[in-house]
N, C-alpha and C positions, 0 to 999 in steps of 0.2 A: 350703303344700300344692302350689301350682303349681310351685315350684322343685323339689320332691321328685319330682313326676311327670315334669318335664322331664329331670331327671338320669337317671331310670330309662330313659326313651326313648332318650337319648343312649347310655347304656351298652349297651342292647339291640341297637343297630344297628352297634356298633363291632366290627371284626375285630382280633384281637390277634396281634401278631407275637412269635415266639420266635427271638431271634438265635442261641441256642445250637444249635438243630437245623435252622436254615434252613426253618422252617415258619411258616405263617400259620394261625391258628385262625378258621375261618368258622363263626359261630354258627348252628346249625341249630335248636336248641330251647332256650328259656329257661323254666325252672321257677320259679314264684314262690310263696313260702311266707310265712305270717304266724306269728309265735311266739305261743303262749299266754302271756298276760301273767304276768310274774314267773317264767317257766320257760324252759327251753331246748327245750321241745317245739314242733316246727314242724308246721304243718298246711298242706297244699297248698291253694292258692287258685286259681291260674290258670296257664296255659302259653301261650307264643308259639312257633309253628312257622314258621320262616323258609324261604323258597324263593328260589333264585338262578338267573340265566340262565347261558349258557355263558361269559360274561365275568366271572362271579362277582359281578355286581351284584344287589342284592336286588330281587326283583320282587313279593314278597308276605310279609306278616306275618299269620298267622292266630291270633287270640287266642281261647282257649277257657277257660271257667271250670268248676271242679269242682263237681258237684252231689253232696254227700255222701249225700243221701237216696236218689237214684237210683243212686249209685255209678258215675257216668259223667261224661265230659267233654261240655260243651255249648257250641256256637258262640256267640260274643258279638260280635266285631268283626273286620273284615278290612281291611288296608291293602294297596294295590297300587300299584306304580310302573311307569312307562313311560319309555323313554329315546330320545334321538335317536341319529343315527349317530356322534356324538362322545361317546356315553355320558353325556350330560348329561340329568338328569331333566326330563321335560316334563310329567309328570302324577303326582300322588299322589291316589289315590282311597280314601276311607274309606266302608265300608259296615257296616251293623249287621244282625245276624241277627233275622229275624222268626219268632217261634215259631208265630204263627197261620198263616202261609203257608209255613213251613219253607223260607224263601228269604232271600237277601241283598238288602237294600234300600239304595239310595244314600243317603248322609248328607251328606257334603261332599267337595270336592276342591280341590286347589291345582294350578294350571296355570302353567308357566313358559315364557318366550319368550326367544330369544337372537338376537344379530345374526350376521353372517357370520363374525365372529371368535370366536363362541361365548361372548361376554360377555352376562351376564344383562341384559335390557332390560325385562322385564315379568313381573309375577306377579299372578295373580287367585285370590281365594278365593271359592268358589262353594258354595251350599247347594241341595240338592234340594228342590223345592217340591211342593205337593199337586197341581199340574198336570203333574207328571212332567217338569219342565224345570229347568235350572240357573239360579239367580239369583246374580248377582255381588254380593257384599257388600263386597268390598274389592279395590282395584287398586293396584299399585305400579309405578312407571315409573322407569327409570334412564337417564341420559345420560352419555356419556363424551367426553373430548377426544381429540385426535389421538394422544396417548400412552397411550390406553386407561385413563385415570384417571377415576374417577367424579367428575363435576362437578355433577350435579344429580339430585335424587331427589324424586319427587312421590308423595304418598299420597292416594288418593281412597277415600271410604267411602260407604256406602249411606244415602241419605235415605229413611227408612221412610215419611215422610208423602207424598212425591211418587214414591217408588220409583225413584230415579235416583241415579247416582253423582255426588258433589259433591267438589270439591277440599277437602282438609283441611289438609295440611302440605306444605311444600316446603323442601328443604335444598340450599343452594348451597355447594359445597366448593372451596377453592383450596389450592395446594401451594407449598412453597418450592423452592429450586433443587436440593435433595436428594431431591425427590419425596416429601417428608413433608408430610402434611396440616398446614396452619397456621391455617386459618380455616374455619368453617362458620357460615352465617347461616340461621337457621330462620324461615320465614315461616308464618303461619297465614292461612287463607282467610276473608275477610269476605264472607259470603253476601249481606248487604244491599247492599253497594256493588260486589259482584262483582270484588273485587281482592285481591291479596296484601298483607298488612301485616307489617312486621318485628316479631318477637317476642323472639328470643333469638339470641345470638352466642357461638360457642365459638372460643377462640384457644389455640394451642399454641406454646410457646417452647422451643427445644431448645438445650442447650449440653453441654459435656463432663461436667458434674457433676450436672445436674438437668434435669427437664422440668417446665415450668409449664403448667397447664391453667386457663384463665380463662373463666368464664361471665358474660356481660353481658346486660342486659335493655334493651329499647327503651323510652325515656320519651317518650310522645307530647307531654307538656307542654313539655319542653325540646327536643324533636326531636333527641335524642341518645342514645347508649348510656350506661348507668350500670352500674358493676360490680355483680356479684351474689355469685359465689363464685370462689375459685381454689384449685387443688390444686398443691402444689409437691412434686415427687419428688426424692429424693437417692439416690445410688448409691455402693456401696463400691468398693474397688480392683478387684474382680472384675466390675464393671459389673452387679452385682445390686442391685435396689432395697433400700435399707436403711431408708428413712423416707419417709412420705407425710403431709403436713400440709394440712388443709383450713381455709380462712379464709372468713369472710363479711364483706361490706362494710357498714359502718355509715354510713348516709347523714347521720346527725346529726353525727358526729364526723369524717366523711370519712377513715376509717382502716380497716385490716383487723383483724378480731378472730379469735382462735383458735376453732376449732370441734371439730376431730377430728384425732387423730394416730395413725398406724400405724407400728409398728417391726417390722422383719423380721430374723429370726435364721436363720443357715445353719450347716450342719454343716461339718466340715473337707473333705468331698467336694463341697460346694457345694449340698447339698439344703436346701430351705426346711424348717425344723423348727418355727418358731414365728412367729406374727403376733400382736402385742399391740396392741389397739385401745383408745385412751383418749379421753375427752371433756374439753373444757375447762370447768372449774367456776369461774365468775366470782367466786362468793362467797369462794373461798379462793385465787383467782388461781393455779391449778395444774391439771395434768392428773390426771384420776382414772380408774381402771380402768373399762372398759366391757365388753369381750369379748376373747377370745383363741382362737387355733386352734393346735393342735400336730399335726405329722405324723411318722409313723414309716415306715421303708423297709426292704426286705429287702436282702440282700447284692448283688442285681443292680440296686439303685437304684430299684426299683418301690415305689410307695406301698402300704403295708399298712394304715394306720390314719390317720384324720383325726378329731380330737375338737375340737368347738367348745364353749366355755364362756362364760357371762356372769357378770358380777360382781354379787354380792349385797352392796349397800352397807350394808344393815342389819346383816348378820352378818359382813361383811368376809371373805367366802370366795368361791371360784369354784364355780359351779353348772353341771353338765353341761347342754348344750342339744341338740346333735346329735352322733351318732357314726357314722362310716362305716368299714367294714372290707372289705378285699379279700383274696382267697385265690388262690394260684397253684399250678400243678402243678410238677413237677420241671423242665419246660422254660420256666418263668416265663410260662406262659399263664394269663391270668385265668380262673378257673373258678367263682368265687362273689363276690357283692357283698352287703353288708348295710347297711341304713340304720336307725338307731335314733333315735327322737324322743320328745318329751313325757316329760321326766325328772320323777320324783316324788321330792322330798326326804324324804318320809315313809318310803317303802320303799327308797329309794336304788337305783332301777332305771328303765330306760326302759320306758314303758308300751307304746309302739308300736314293733315291730321287724319289718322285712320283709327277706326273703332272696331273692336271685336266683342260681340255679345255671345255668351255661351248658354245654350239650352241643354240641360242635362237631366239624367235620371238619378234620383237620390236612392242609393242602394244601402240597405242595412249592412253593417260590417262589425266585426268583433274588434273594437279598437284596443281592447286589453292586450291583444296580440300585436297589433300594429304599432302602438306607441309605448310598449313596455320599455321602461327606462333601464336598459342594460348598458347603454352607452349614450353619450351626448356629443353633438358636433357643433363647432363654431369656427369662424363666423359663417353666417348664412343670411344673405347671399355671400358667395366667395368672390370678391372683386380682384383678388390676387391669386397666388399659386399654392399657398399653404393652408391646409385644413387641419384643425385640431379635432381629434376624436378621444374623448375621455371615457375610459372603460372602468367598470366597477371591479373587474378581476382580470387576471392574465389568462392566456390560452384561448381567448374567444376568436373564432375565425370570422373575418369580415370581408365582404366583397362590395365593390362599387360597379354599378351597371349604368348604362345610358337609359334614356327614357323608353327605349324599345325593349329593355331587359337584357341587352348584350353585356356580358361581364367583361369589364375592362381591367380590373385590378383586384387582387386578393391579398390578404395579409393575416397574420395572427397578432392580436393586440396584447400589449402589456398592461398591467394595472396602472391607472393614472392617465396622463396626457400622452397621446400618440400623434406624431406629426406625419401627415401624408402630403406629398408633393403632387400638385395637379397641373404642373407646367405643360404636360403633354395632352391635357384634356381641353377640348374645344369648348367655347362658351355654350352653355345649355343646362338642361336639367338632368340630375343624376340621382340614382337610388343607392342608398347605403344600407346594406342588409347584413344582419347577423342573427341566425336562427329565425325566430318569429318577429324580431324587431326590425323596423324599417324607418329610415329617415329620407327625406327629399331635400336636396340642396340645389341651389341655382348658382352657376358660375358665370360671371360676366367676362 
């Protein structure tokens, strides 16, 4: 349910580009429907009205819910954004509508802080309390090296007993000569001894044909790292991921055991059309089906359908799990999105279906700047953690931001294929920017 809501939020804040007409679609209103079970009858549920500033940055989302009894829209939630002079978000405020006072009441807010280079250095999550002041429940702090690479991250959370922020987690990152992350050490805070202790380590190994991702855990008894899991990725001749195998370490036999395998299939045009996920079954010493996803695209290469199915081992058949559909207009602008969940094998239909329809303003834009081919990215969507960025030349500075424009990562590209690890990135939409060139990617 959390992933479902997150995906809807990401889609609601996205602007969609139409390369055919040099237009960008700025979403002004999102209409949200629910289908009557086992029918194609849709019933309006809520709407989101979006407002933008003169720079076309979103400054407000007003969510209203339909009251069929009163035959009218009623306020429910309002999100507001504020930006600095560099158009970086500095605050997102969430308020809820109070029917008793007919006014908006503060609920929570996120506040962001940047250094002089506009790199994100701080984030605070705050809740509005009964004393009409803000309480900070979580704080995040980022540190960078001279090359603007993130080298340290600290998470602090609220201790509700003493009502103070306490250290919780620290991540120290290091990079190889190609500016690719190759190690992260995760520390947890020991409140009793007031010190950090090592908990987990992540290592990445890169070569021309695969990427290996290793997770190790700290063993206090031996005072050393012990292997935990590793993921080995393989790529085809087009540098697209073709296989991913997950292994777990067996401390008794001191060897790696198979856990999970994913195989990726692409169309002749290079679009991802199938991902087959299998689990290792020790009793038969072979891979067995677990889940699969299939994608369909229109003639413009835009995704129109994603179907996820799980394997019914008892009946040896694939069973639907979730289905996503996207609809576009003649300019290839996304105008509707549907998510179906909770498949019933009895009636052979999805019990829960939600539809979002987008009403937007078509704005003229200079796509020569937006889509200038200084670099290419793949795969997109990113279903795993590794993103390839192919640059025409070395020395290009590149940044990755979230959908609100918050810079999360910066690097300097080398000529050719650059690998960026997105393991710390939550599922959602991200902007990849370098100079006047911009790409949008979706990570699942």
